[in-house]
C-alpha positions in Angstrom: -54.6 147.8 -90.6 -56.7 145.2 -92.9 -54.8 142.6 -95.1 -56.3 142.6 -98.3 -55.2 139.6 -100.6 -55.9 138.4 -104.6 -57.7 141.9 -105.0 -57.2 143.2 -108.2 -56.0 146.6 -108.3 -59.1 149.5 -108.4 -61.1 151.6 -106.8 -63.8 149.9 -104.5 -66.8 151.0 -102.4 -66.2 149.9 -98.4 -68.5 148.6 -95.7 -67.4 147.9 -92.3 -68.8 145.6 -89.7 -68.1 146.0 -86.1 -70.2 144.5 -83.1 -73.1 144.5 -85.5 -73.1 147.8 -86.5 -72.4 148.6 -90.3 -71.4 151.6 -91.6 -73.5 153.4 -94.2 -73.0 154.0 -97.6 -73.4 157.5 -100.1 -75.5 157.8 -102.4 -74.8 159.9 -105.2 -77.9 163.2 -105.7 -76.7 164.7 -108.1 -79.5 164.7 -110.7 -77.6 165.2 -113.9 -75.1 162.9 -112.8 -74.7 159.5 -114.7 -74.0 157.9 -111.8 -77.6 159.2 -109.7 -78.8 156.8 -107.3 -76.2 154.8 -107.0 -74.0 154.1 -104.3 -70.7 156.1 -104.2 -68.7 156.4 -101.1 -66.7 155.4 -99.0 -64.1 154.3 -101.3 -60.7 152.9 -101.6 -58.0 152.0 -104.0 -56.1 149.4 -104.2 
């Protein structure tokens, strides 16, 4: 568990950095989507 302090409740993108390696972010690949080409995953709800 990672403590999260003074962060407004909501949905956030998450990126981990472990031993110099970073997790990849997913991208919306649906051309008809309003968020096309935006980062969209992984997400966490606080």
